[in-house]
Backbone as a ProteinNet text record, in pm:
[ID]
protein_1_A
[PRIMARY]
MAAAPVAHRTVDVDGIRTFYREAGAADAPVVLLPHGYPSSSLQFRHLMPALGDRWRLLAPDLPGFGYTRADEGRFAYTFDAYADFLRRFAEAVGLQRYAIYLQDYGSQFGLRLAMSAPERVAALVIQNGDIYPDQHGPRYAPLKEMWAEPYPQALATVAPTVSERGFRDEFVGDLPEEIADRVSPDLWVLSWAQVGRPPGPQNLARLLADQRTTVDWFPRQQAYLRRHRPPALILWGPHDGYMPAGAARAYLRDLPDAELHLLDGGHWLLETHLDEVVALMRDFLGRVHR
[TERTIARY]
438.1	533.7	598.1	751.4	805	833.5	788	809.7	979	957	1067.3	1132.8	1285.3	1327.8	1338	1324.1	1304.4	1408.6	1468.5	1607.9	1567.2	1636.8	1649.3	1745.5	1716.8	1843.3	1860.6	1946.3	1944.5	2004.3	1957.2	2008.8	1980.5	2115.6	2094.7	1985.8	1885.9	1792.1	1804.3	1895.6	1935.1	1976.8	2084.2	2113.9	2042.5	1958	1862.5	1865.7	1917.6	1972.8	1789.4	1747.8	1612.2	1610.3	1548.4	1515.3	1421.5	1476.4	1383.7	1366.5	1261.8	1259.2	1265.3	1294.1	1284.5	1348.9	1250.2	1224.4	1199.8	1283.4	1248.7	1401.4	1400.7	1530.3	1549	1673.8	1719.6	1660.1	1693	1581.6	1421.1	1365.4	1224.3	1137.2	1003.6	922.9	927.4	906.3	896.8	786	760.1	617.7	676.8	667.5	665.2	554.2	572.6	497.2	555.6	469.4	463.7	343.6	396.6	305.7	197.7	121.8	24.7	65.4	-28.5	-34.7	-136.8	-52	49.1	137.5	161.4	259.5	346.9	461.4	566.1	544.2	690.4	670.2	643.8	640	590.4	461.4	398.6	237.1	261.6	369.8	423	481.7	497	605.7	529.4	411.6	321	334.8	293	286.1	399.3	509.6	640.6	718.1	708.1	756.5	667.3	535	417.6	442.1	491.2	509.2	633.4	743.7	887.7	915.3	892.4	878.6	903.2	818.6	803	849.2	806.4	866.3	940.3	963.7	1113.1	1014.1	982.5	903.9	1024.3	950.6	1042	934.2	969.5	851.9	960.7	975.3	1050.5	971.6	1040.9	1025.2	1010.4	925.8	955.9	978.8	1039.8	1042.3	980.6	1040.2	932.8	854.3	872.2	841	924.1	830.6	967.2	1091.9	1197.3	1317.8	1401.7	1353.6	1364.7	1379.7	1463.9	1451.8	1505.8	1416.6	1458.5	1407.4	1492.8	1435.3	1375.4	1333.6	1233.8	1326.4	1472.9	1546.8	1595.5	1559.8	1625.7	1463.5	1340.3	1277.1	1189.8	1054.3	948.7	812.9	788.8	673.8	529.7	543.5	428	417.4	258.7	273.6	314.8	348.3	464.9	649	634.8	807.5	773.9	711.8	703	677.4	591.5	555	708.3	776.3	916.2	1004.1	1035	1098.7	1071.1	956.4	929.7	1028.6	984.8	1018.1	1207.5	1232.1	1385.1	1449.6	1344.4	1338.8	1420.7	1289.3	1269.2	1389.1	1446.6	1586.4	1687.5	1671.5	1843.6	1851.6	1733.3	1737.4	1731.1	1741.2	1735.4	1624.5	1489.4	1339.9	1342.5	1325.1	1255.8	1146.3	1082.3	917.2	882	763.3	712.5	519	484.9	368.6	342.2	261.4	286.7	118.5	172.1	46.2	15.3	-113.9	-193.8	-302.6	-233.8	-318.4	-268.5	-396.9	-410.3	-309.7	-213.3	-156.8	-59.3	33.7	63.7	24.8	-100.5	-145.7	-142.4	-153.1	-98.9	25.6	115	272.3	306.5	224.3	243.6	146.1	82.8	19.3	62.3	154.4	217.5	350.3	400.1	491.9	433.2	364.8	297.1	233.7	230.1	186	355.9	451.6	566.9	599.7	618.3	655.1	566.7	433.5	385.2	416.6	509.7	579.2	637.5	641.7	696.4	600.9	493.8	395.4	326	374.6	351.1	185.7	145.9	17.5	-12.7	-125	-185	-272.1	-208.4	-288.4	-353.1	-506.3	-548.5	-632.8	-581.7	-617.3	-700.9	-806.6	-853.6	-746.9	-747.2	-650.6	-764.9	-829.7	-909.9	-899.4	-950	-946.4	-1078	-1209.7	-1329.5	-1389.2	-1351.4	-1449.9	-1588.7	-1659.3	-1798.8	-1843.4	-1733.5	-1783.5	-1728.9	-1636	-1571	-1684	-1641.8	-1737.2	-1733.4	-1793.7	-1851	-1712.5	-1613.1	-1486.3	-1425.2	-1422	-1372.6	-1433.2	-1560.9	-1621	-1532.2	-1494.6	-1374.5	-1237.9	-1242.1	-1137.7	-1131.9	-1247.8	-1280.3	-1309.9	-1332.3	-1362.3	-1216.6	-1155.1	-1016.8	-938.2	-948.5	-885.8	-934.3	-1049.3	-1090.5	-1040.5	-965.8	-909.4	-786.4	-722.7	-583.3	-491.3	-405.2	-289.3	-265.9	-182.8	-177.9	-283.9	-396.8	-504.2	-555	-530.5	-551.3	-415.9	-294.6	-192.3	-243.1	-277.9	-322.6	-433.5	-515.7	-610.1	-598.9	-516.7	-477.6	-391.6	-266.1	-173.6	-246.9	-351.8	-404.6	-369.1	-426.1	-500.8	-313.9	-203.5	-88.3	-31.6	-91.3	-76.6	-125.8	-51.4	-73.8	-236.6	-315.5	-469	-519.2	-417.4	-469	-455.2	-310.7	-296.6	-362.7	-411.8	-478.3	-609.9	-700.5	-834.9	-814.8	-670.5	-642.6	-666.6	-609.8	-618.3	-729.9	-796.8	-913.4	-1022.6	-1018.7	-1199.7	-1306.5	-1268.3	-1394.7	-1437.4	-1350.7	-1378	-1477.5	-1564.7	-1641.6	-1560	-1614.6	-1556	-1446.1	-1516.9	-1487.4	-1372.8	-1366.7	-1259.3	-1146	-1180.8	-1070	-962.9	-1031.8	-929	-817.4	-844.5	-724.8	-596.9	-642.9	-516.4	-445.3	-340.2	-215	-248.3	-179.2	-150.5	-36.4	76.7	189.8	186.9	70.6	81.3	58	4	10.2	131.6	121.8	240.2	390.4	404.7	538.4	567.6	450.4	433	466.1	379.5	399.5	581.6	587.6	751.7	835.5	842.4	913.6	906.8	817.4	766.9	684	728.4	662.2	730.2	857.5	923.1	989.5	954.7	1006.8	1076.7	1090.6	1007.3	886.5	918.7	833.3	676.7	579	462.6	472.3	499.5	510.1	496.9	600.6	654	508.4	447	355.5	208.7	202	72	61.1	224.3	269.1	190.4	202.3	159.2	53.7	-2	-190.2	-260.5	-186.2	-248.1	-260.8	-148.7	-88.9	-180.6	-283.8	-384.7	-459.8	-510.4	-592.1	-550.6	-419.2	-328.2	-387.2	-424.1	-402.7	-557.2	-685.4	-795.8	-793	-672.4	-665.9	-608.5	-521.8	-478.3	-577.8	-681.7	-815.9	-820.6	-859.6	-904.5	-746.5	-669.1	-540.5	-504	-526.8	-504.3	-598.8	-704.9	-867.3	-823.1	-784.3	-764.9	-635	-501.3	-409.8	-485.4	-593.2	-612.7	-727	-784.5	-845.1	-740.4	-654.1	-569.8	-499	-412.1	-347.1	-373.4	-473.8	-558	-480.4	-391.8	-321	-417.7	-330.1	-410.8	-384.2	-535.7	-548.6	-620	-590	-674.2	-710.9	-840.6	-944.2	-924.5	-873.9	-892.1	-934.5	-1068.4	-1126.8	-1197.8	-1148.3	-1225.3	-1326.4	-1489.2	-1587.1	-1583.5	-1545.3	-1570.7	-1463.3	-1490.4	-1360.1	-1447.7	-1460.9	-1548	-1471.3	-1366.7	-1304.3	-1358.7	-1333.7	-1376.9	-1456.1	-1557.3	-1653.5	-1680.3	-1773.4	-1772	-1749	-1821.3	-1855.3	-1743.8	-1635.5	-1499.6	-1426.5	-1428.2	-1396.1	-1439.5	-1550.2	-1650.6	-1654.8	-1600.2	-1552	-1431.2	-1365.7	-1241.6	-1305.6	-1422.2	-1466.3	-1511.7	-1488.9	-1546.7	-1460.8	-1353.3	-1213.4	-1156.3	-1160.2	-1074.9	-1181.1	-1248.6	-1393.5	-1363.7	-1209.9	-1167.4	-1094.5	-1083	-1044.9	-1095.6	-1054.3	-1093.4	-1097	-1229.3	-1277.8	-1324.4	-1235.2	-1291.5	-1339.5	-1471.2	-1463.7	-1462.5	-1356	-1351.6	-1421.2	-1437.5	-1511.5	-1405.3	-1340.2	-1243.4	-1249.2	-1120.9	-1156	-1001.2	-974.1	-870.5	-732.6	-714.8	-605.2	-587.7	-621.1	-670	-579.5	-433.6	-314.4	-328.3	-392.3	-360.7	-476.9	-631.3	-726.9	-732.2	-743.5	-773	-614.4	-550.1	-419.9	-419.8	-463.5	-448	-553.4	-649.7	-754.7	-665.7	-607.3	-514.5	-388.8	-301.9	-177.4	-285.7	-380.2	-416.9	-485.3	-536	-606.8	-476.8	-376.5	-278.1	-156.4	-143.5	-59.7	-158.8	-247.8	-292.9	-319.1	-364.9	-346	-216.4	-81.3	32.2	55.5	43.8	70.7	9.7	-57.9	-128.3	-67.2	-51.1	16.6	140.1	220.6	336.3	444.5	473.7	543.4	716.3
-2268.1	-2171.5	-2056	-2094.6	-1939.6	-1842.4	-1720.5	-1593.7	-1585.3	-1567.4	-1522.7	-1378.2	-1392.2	-1270.6	-1164.6	-1016.5	-956.9	-814.1	-840.4	-752.2	-621.4	-509.6	-355.5	-338.4	-322.1	-231.3	-125.6	-138.7	-59.5	-55.5	-23.4	-16.2	139.2	133.7	261	260.2	348	318.1	481.5	483	588.1	737.6	670.9	757.6	797.5	696.6	771	641.6	635.6	549	511.5	411.3	296.7	237.3	272.5	180.8	81	-43.4	-188.7	-334.6	-322.5	-468.4	-573.3	-716.1	-834.1	-925.5	-1049.8	-1166.8	-1278.4	-1366	-1528.6	-1515.8	-1638.3	-1689.5	-1626.5	-1591.2	-1554	-1652.1	-1730.5	-1824.3	-1872.7	-1837.7	-1881.4	-1754.2	-1795.5	-1706.2	-1581.7	-1468.4	-1342.4	-1269	-1246.8	-1101.7	-981.4	-840.9	-755.1	-647.1	-590.2	-537.9	-349.6	-291.2	-145.1	-104	-2.8	53.6	193.8	202.6	274.8	433	550.7	637.3	665.7	728.1	777.7	702.3	582.6	505.1	451.1	338.6	319.3	153.3	114.6	-60.2	-67.2	7.9	-57.7	-114.7	-77.7	-129.8	-319.9	-357.9	-490.7	-565.1	-504.1	-556.5	-633.2	-646.2	-810.3	-927	-863.3	-970.5	-1030	-1004.5	-1051.3	-1123.2	-1129.3	-1252.5	-1351.5	-1362.4	-1448.2	-1521.6	-1453.7	-1523.6	-1548	-1525.3	-1573.7	-1673.1	-1788.7	-1934	-2009.6	-1954.4	-1989.9	-1877.7	-1748.4	-1665.2	-1588.4	-1488.5	-1393.9	-1281.6	-1165	-1064.6	-912.2	-862.5	-707.2	-577	-502	-399.1	-248.7	-207.1	-72.1	51	146.3	299.8	340.1	387.3	465.2	649.3	661.7	803.3	946.5	1000.8	1087.3	1017	889.4	782.3	732.3	688.6	603.2	662.7	591	624.9	649.7	663.6	681	857.6	951	1049.9	1108.1	1184.4	1258.6	1400.9	1480.9	1612.8	1637.3	1742.9	1746.7	1746.6	1816.1	1838.8	1688.4	1567.7	1421.4	1342.6	1377.2	1286.7	1384.5	1336.4	1406.7	1439.3	1326.9	1317.7	1313.4	1237.6	1235.1	1096.3	993.6	869.3	801.9	865.1	828.7	810.8	905.2	905	772.6	759.1	654.2	500.6	499.5	383.8	349	398	381.5	390.1	422	447.5	251.3	178.8	74.8	-19.8	18.9	-87.5	-42.3	37.1	50.2	-14.6	6.7	-79.9	-265	-309.8	-428.9	-485.3	-417	-429.7	-407.2	-336.6	-299.9	-401.6	-486.5	-578.3	-735.7	-718.2	-814.8	-929.7	-872.2	-960.9	-997.9	-1159.8	-1174.7	-1194	-1230.4	-1292.3	-1264	-1265.2	-1184.1	-1178.2	-1206.2	-1152.2	-1035.2	-944	-804.6	-766.7	-669.6	-718.5	-520.4	-504.9	-413.6	-322.7	-232.2	-167.6	-19.8	89.9	203.3	248.6	337.4	399.7	319.3	179.1	102.7	37.5	21.6	-51.5	15.6	119.3	222.4	185	198	160.8	26.9	-97.6	-220.9	-253.4	-220.5	-235.7	-215.1	-65.8	-13.9	-131.9	-174.5	-258.1	-396.7	-456.8	-559.4	-549.8	-456.8	-352.5	-379	-322.9	-337.7	-438	-535.5	-696.4	-776.1	-847.2	-895.6	-1085.2	-1116	-1239.2	-1235.1	-1176.4	-1164.3	-1197	-1173.3	-1150.4	-1286.7	-1338.6	-1476.8	-1469.7	-1359.5	-1315.4	-1172.8	-1195.9	-1031	-1074	-968.2	-988	-830.2	-834.3	-673	-644.6	-540.1	-521.7	-364.8	-338	-201	-108.5	-104.6	-59.3	-98.9	4	40.6	98.6	34.6	115	101.5	111.2	115.9	276.3	364.6	457	463	430.3	378	314.6	302.4	195	299.2	376.4	476.2	496.2	532.1	540.8	706.3	750	879.1	1003.5	918.3	1004.9	1071.3	1007.6	1039.2	1190.4	1209.4	1350.7	1476	1486.8	1646.5	1631.2	1476.1	1461	1511.3	1458	1512.5	1594.5	1708.8	1834.5	1895.7	1849.8	1909.8	1923.2	1742.5	1701.5	1785.3	1837.2	1977.5	2085.1	2125	2276.7	2255.9	2416.9	2426	2356.3	2286	2178.8	2319.2	2462	2505.8	2515.5	2556	2564.2	2428.9	2336.2	2177.6	2136	2190.6	2186.7	2247.9	2361.1	2467.7	2384.7	2335.3	2249.1	2155.4	2074.7	1917.2	1937.2	2029.5	2075.8	2071.5	2127.5	2138.4	1998.3	1894.6	1725.9	1663.3	1723	1671	1680.4	1632.5	1627.9	1526.7	1568.4	1399.6	1424.2	1490.2	1462.7	1421.9	1484.2	1397.9	1254.2	1259	1083.7	1008.5	1031.7	955.9	916.9	1042.8	986.6	904.8	900.2	787.9	688.3	619.8	529	471.9	563.9	527.5	601.3	674.8	762.9	690	553.3	519.7	396.4	360.2	184.6	233.5	175.8	131.3	166.2	206.7	214.3	114	-15.7	-136.1	-225	-169.3	-194.7	-95.9	18.7	127.4	134.7	88	20.4	-45.7	-136.7	-220.8	-149.6	-41.3	55.9	120.5	76.9	170.1	280.3	352.9	528.8	541.2	404.2	445.7	455.9	391.3	445.9	580.8	677.8	829.1	917.8	869.8	920.4	919.8	805.2	780.3	826.6	793.3	837.5	968.1	1018.8	1242.4	1234.3	1169.4	1170.5	1214.6	1111.8	1097.4	1164.6	1254.9	1301	1455.1	1449.7	1622.3	1731.2	1707.4	1830.8	1896.2	1999.6	2061.1	2014.9	1935.7	1967.3	1851.4	1749.9	1647.8	1690.6	1770.3	1781	1838.5	1941.8	1971.1	1878.2	1809	1687.4	1591.8	1550.2	1501.5	1528.1	1684.6	1727.7	1712.5	1719.3	1715.3	1600.8	1512.5	1334.1	1345.5	1390.8	1398.9	1463.2	1601.1	1683.1	1594.4	1525.1	1438.9	1355.8	1301.1	1155.6	1201.7	1301	1292.5	1246.9	1196.2	1137.4	958.1	920.1	814	725.6	846.4	799.4	786.1	846.7	782	664.7	584.2	472.1	365.1	374.8	264	196.9	238.7	147.9	96.2	127.6	34.2	-38.5	-64.1	-159.5	-250.4	-205.7	-319.2	-404.9	-365.6	-408.8	-514.7	-480.1	-555	-681.9	-648.7	-770.5	-862.5	-797.1	-901.6	-974.1	-938.8	-964.2	-1066.5	-1088.1	-1139.8	-1228.8	-1224.8	-1305.8	-1362.3	-1228.4	-1341.2	-1360.8	-1475.9	-1493.3	-1423.7	-1403.8	-1294.6	-1348.6	-1281.1	-1290.8	-1163.7	-1151.3	-993.5	-1008.2	-921.5	-914	-783.8	-741.9	-628.9	-603.9	-454.2	-432.6	-308.2	-333.6	-262.3	-137.4	-128	-17.4	62	117.8	219.8	296.4	466.8	576.3	604.1	575.7	535.6	440.8	331.3	204.4	108.8	120	28.5	-118.2	-206.1	-370.2	-327.7	-253.8	-290.7	-234.2	-181.3	-148.6	-264.9	-370.2	-520.8	-586	-606.4	-687.6	-634.9	-535.4	-456	-519	-637.5	-647.3	-821.8	-855.2	-967.8	-986.8	-834.7	-754.8	-841.8	-767.5	-811.5	-948.1	-988.3	-1119.2	-1254.2	-1276	-1352.9	-1472.4	-1513.5	-1618.5	-1591.8	-1473.6	-1433.3	-1481.3	-1472	-1491.3	-1404.3	-1393.7	-1262.1	-1318.3	-1211.5	-1219.9	-1074.2	-1068.3	-928.4	-955.6	-907.9	-910.6	-786.4	-811.5	-722.3	-589.1	-531.6	-438.1	-287.9	-283.5	-122.1	-109.6	31.6	5.9	-21.8	-59.8	-118.3	-226.2	-343.1	-450.9	-535.7	-524.1	-558.2	-497.2	-406.7	-352.3	-429.8	-500.3	-493	-659	-695.1	-836.5	-935.1	-887.8	-986.9	-1116.5	-1203	-1320	-1385	-1314.4	-1382.2	-1373.9	-1215.4	-1184.4	-1283.7	-1334.5	-1433.2	-1579.6	-1599.7	-1720.4	-1759.5	-1678.1	-1633.2	-1657	-1566.8	-1512.8	-1691.4	-1745.5	-1861.6	-1987.5	-1997	-2101.6	-2041.6	-1909.3	-1886.5	-1923	-1824.2	-1816	-1963	-2050.6	-2193.6	-2283.8	-2221.9	-2287.1	-2233.4	-2106	-2032.2	-1962.8	-1968.2	-1920.9	-2019	-2123.4	-2199.9	-2195.7
1549.3	1459	1530.8	1515.3	1548.1	1467.5	1505.6	1429.8	1404.1	1248.4	1136.9	1189.3	1175.8	1257.4	1137.7	1161.8	1025.7	1080.9	948.2	969.6	904.9	923.1	911.6	837.2	653.2	609.7	482.5	455	341.1	253.4	134	-21.7	-96	-187.7	-262.2	-379.5	-410.8	-526.3	-575	-668.7	-787.3	-687.1	-586.2	-510.7	-414.1	-343.8	-274.5	-147	-33.4	68.3	105.3	107.3	120.8	228.9	326.2	418.7	370	436.4	408.4	515.6	536.7	601.9	551.3	616.5	542.1	634.3	597.3	708	568.6	614.7	496.9	468.8	447.9	361.2	212.3	163.3	14.3	-66.9	-37.5	-217.6	-173.1	-31.4	-66.6	-176.1	-209.8	-291.6	-218.4	-303.9	-250.2	-260.4	-130.1	-151.3	-94.9	-210.9	-192.2	-150.1	-33.3	50.1	45.5	-65.3	-62	37.5	97.6	211.8	137.8	228.6	167.9	314.2	275.7	331	409.6	555.9	599.6	635.3	606.7	727.1	641.4	663.9	621.9	607.5	617.4	617.5	795.5	843.3	1002.3	994.1	897.6	876.2	842.5	776.6	790	928.4	1027	1115.6	1206.3	1188.7	1228.2	1172.2	1018.9	904.9	902.8	876.4	829.6	868.5	1033.5	1091	1134	1099	1063.6	954.3	850.6	712.9	650.9	747.5	720.8	712.9	768.2	768.2	623.1	565.5	428.6	296.5	313.3	196.2	257.5	150.5	171.9	128.5	265.1	237.2	275.3	143	165.5	179.2	237.2	297.6	286.9	170.8	157.7	251.4	300.4	316.7	197.5	114	-13.6	42	-38.4	-17	54.9	124.9	241.7	379.3	347	472.3	520.4	672.2	735.2	782	717.4	731.6	627	532.7	353.4	376.6	331.1	328.3	167.8	102.6	-23.1	-49.1	-85.6	-81.9	-243.3	-268.2	-390	-547.3	-494.4	-603.3	-664.2	-554.3	-580.4	-641.3	-615.9	-583.7	-606.7	-684.1	-761.9	-668.9	-608.3	-512.3	-573.5	-660.5	-753.4	-783.5	-832.1	-823.7	-926.5	-1058.7	-1139	-1079	-1008.8	-952.4	-824.1	-746.6	-646	-724	-881.2	-939	-975.5	-1048.5	-1080	-1001.3	-833.3	-727.5	-678.1	-721.1	-661.6	-752.7	-871.8	-984.6	-943.6	-938.9	-905.3	-798.2	-713.6	-545.8	-585.7	-644.7	-717.2	-736	-885.2	-968.1	-851	-797.2	-635	-566.5	-542.4	-421.9	-527.2	-647.8	-768.7	-732.9	-724.9	-725.8	-861.2	-883.1	-1013	-1056	-931.4	-917.4	-823	-809	-669.5	-647.3	-548.7	-501.9	-499	-466	-409.7	-367.6	-214.5	-152.8	-216	-236.4	-315.7	-180.9	-139.2	-57.5	-53.2	-27.9	-71	-166.7	-109.8	-213.5	-250	-192.9	-251.5	-329.6	-355.8	-436.6	-601.3	-628.5	-722.2	-746.2	-700.6	-726.3	-728.2	-681.8	-717.9	-846.4	-868.5	-980.5	-1075.2	-1105.8	-1211	-1213.3	-1124.2	-1100.4	-1200.7	-1127.5	-1191.3	-1371.3	-1400.9	-1544.7	-1604.8	-1542.1	-1627.7	-1645.9	-1606.7	-1594.5	-1598.4	-1595.6	-1583.3	-1535.7	-1602.7	-1601.6	-1474.6	-1430	-1286.3	-1174.7	-1210.1	-1125.5	-1034.7	-947.1	-921	-894.4	-795.4	-715.3	-667.1	-660.2	-635.2	-490.8	-369.1	-242.2	-244.7	-264.8	-248.4	-149.1	-91	56.4	39	55.8	42.9	-30.3	-181.6	-275.7	-394.7	-397	-530.7	-686.8	-746.1	-908.9	-988	-922.5	-971.5	-920.4	-988.1	-906.6	-917.3	-962.3	-966.5	-815.5	-771.5	-590	-492.9	-557.8	-455.6	-306.5	-250.1	-56.3	-106.3	39.8	30.1	61.6	155.8	166.1	64	-77.1	-212.7	-233.6	-186.6	-230	-255.3	-125.5	-113.1	-237.8	-210.8	-274.8	-410.7	-512.8	-619.4	-638.4	-573.3	-591.9	-552.3	-489.1	-501.9	-600.8	-685.4	-809.4	-938.5	-922.7	-1010.1	-991.1	-906.4	-880.1	-961.2	-991.5	-1042.1	-917.8	-975.8	-890.4	-774.3	-819.5	-682.5	-567.6	-655	-531.2	-452.8	-543.6	-458.7	-373.2	-408.3	-293.5	-185.7	-145.4	-65.4	40.9	-81.3	20.1	104.5	26.6	138.6	204.4	209.7	325.8	431.7	483.5	641.6	685.3	556	608.2	655.1	613.1	665	783.8	900	1039.5	1120.5	1243.2	1285.5	1335.9	1343.4	1312.1	1245.2	1109.1	992.8	952.8	1056.1	1016.1	1084.8	1225	1331.9	1253.9	1173.2	1125.3	1014.2	922.9	820.2	912.5	974.6	1099.9	1150.8	1184.4	1264.3	1250	1118.3	1121.1	1100.3	1034.7	973.5	1032.7	1192.5	1259.3	1339.2	1386.3	1491.3	1629.4	1738.1	1819.9	1901.3	1878.5	1943.4	1862.1	1691.5	1634.6	1624.3	1659.4	1647.2	1778.1	1894.8	2011.2	1989.1	1881.5	1896.3	1802	1741.6	1683.6	1740.3	1754.3	1869.6	1819.4	1883.7	1851.9	1808.3	1853.9	1812.3	1628.9	1564.2	1377.7	1371.5	1456	1380.7	1434.4	1588.2	1614.4	1598.5	1576.1	1513.3	1341.9	1267.1	1126.9	1163	1195.5	1213.9	1264.5	1357.3	1392.2	1285.9	1209	1108.7	969.5	997.2	866	884.8	1030.3	1055.1	1023.6	1023.3	1038.8	863.7	869.9	735.2	653	506.1	373.4	398.7	511.8	518.7	450.6	583	507.7	369.3	304.4	171.2	52	107.5	4	-4.2	116.7	92.1	67.6	105.3	29.5	-143.7	-194.1	-359.3	-379.7	-306.3	-337.1	-344.1	-242.5	-216.5	-333.6	-370.7	-486.7	-602.8	-618	-754.9	-751.3	-657.9	-651.4	-812.9	-789.7	-966.9	-1038.7	-1087.8	-1213.6	-1203.2	-1074.5	-1093.5	-1142.4	-1183.4	-1228	-1390.4	-1410.2	-1599.2	-1621.7	-1471.4	-1482.1	-1454.7	-1378.8	-1364.9	-1469.8	-1598.1	-1693.9	-1727	-1767	-1773.2	-1687.4	-1552.4	-1466.9	-1465.9	-1487.5	-1519.7	-1644.5	-1736.2	-1888.9	-1835.7	-1754.8	-1718	-1624.9	-1537.6	-1493.4	-1543.9	-1672.6	-1780.2	-1813.3	-1911.4	-1978.2	-1887.5	-1794.2	-1751.6	-1635	-1565.3	-1477.7	-1371.1	-1324.4	-1165.8	-1074.5	-1038.7	-902.7	-778.7	-746.7	-627.1	-573.1	-418.1	-328.8	-260	-220.8	-195.9	-48.7	8.8	179.9	199.3	209.3	269.9	376.1	434.7	548	517.9	513.1	461.2	546.8	651.6	749.3	687.3	584.6	488.3	403.1	464.7	398.2	220.8	235	88.5	-0.7	54.3	-20.9	36.7	43.6	93.4	46.5	73.1	33.3	-88.5	-187.8	-318.9	-377.1	-336.4	-409.7	-419.2	-333.3	-299.2	-414.1	-402	-517.2	-692.9	-664	-818.6	-896.2	-814.9	-865.4	-929.1	-876.7	-970	-1078.5	-1171	-1292.9	-1349.6	-1343.1	-1414.1	-1377	-1266.7	-1194.3	-1114.9	-1242.7	-1207	-1104.8	-1106.3	-1056.3	-893	-874.6	-756.4	-591.4	-481.6	-381.8	-331.5	-224.6	-188.2	-25.3	56.6	203.9	252.2	303.6	364.8	513.8	596.2	743.7	807	932.5	996	1070.2	951.3	1001.8	890.9	867	815.1	690.8	690.9	563	620.6	745.5	792.8	887	790.8	881.3	899.2	891.5	940.4	1115.9	1164.8	1271.1	1357.5	1253.8	1362.5	1341.4	1231.5	1211.7	1124.4	1206.9	1175.7	1146.8	1263.6	1266.8	1145.9	1102.2	979.5	874.3	852	712.7	709.3	777.7	806.3	741.9	838.5	786.2	644.7	589.2	469.9	364.5	371.5	338.5	284.7	435.4	398.7	329.1	306	251.2	92.4	95	-78.7	-159.3	-57	-105.2	-112.6	-9	-15.4	-132.7	-216.1	-328.6	-435.9	-485	-613	-611.9	-461.3	-489.1	-362.5	-453.3	-366.7	-340.6
[MASK]
++++++++++++++++++++++++++++++++++++++++++++++++++++++++++++++++++++++++++++++++++++++++++++++++++++++++++++++++++++++++++++++++++++++++++++++++++++++++++++++++++++++++++++++++++++++++++++++++++++++++++++++++++++++++++++++++++++++++++++++++++++++++++++++++++++++++++++++++++++++++++++++++++

């Protein structure tokens, strides 16, 4: 199977020049790929050519990440703002029906998109994006302490973590050494090169401090899953200090028919277990999103 070419494009979303990657035929079933923190559409650079022979894949750089720039006056850098931006991006590129890849912060934005138009959701691929706080791992403890602080103090608390060293820790901090070796340093070096100049770090600190607002969404997201039961493939790397294996199994409470696979990786499976992810996604999407 030949790799599909990936195009690099821009589209205007509410006055913000938005970079995105696209692979696959224009009339193929769509897979939408919102990225996580602190990455960008770069995290899907290997997945897209591997699936583009049968599906149309779109991966935007959200504001403040990758090649999409927006100052604070134009974009709020809150979870609400990002969720709305993803919805507006989908409208701008004319998406009518799609599967959504849910990982890290992108899982929050993608789930809210799904909730806004359930009839458009063909399937969900859930990969280390948690909505069950009783299954949070130990790395959530300092975050939850920060969430209890007044917003200005919380902003000061998280600001030092927005650094190249902090980015590196997000990508490899929980992995066993033999797995961490598979993760290219390009991920944190390039990510920091793109956002490390002011006001980039300040904007991302605002987003981190706003993460507390996601907690109120968890019951609503669980209710959406119970009510609509979208076809779901759960791919999980349990070497994840935020989201251990229990966070994956918790989805079966609301999606008992979901297909669950625990792989021997961590938060960024596309860097360490790409072949397994591609095979599982091709089989799943081939059945539910043809």
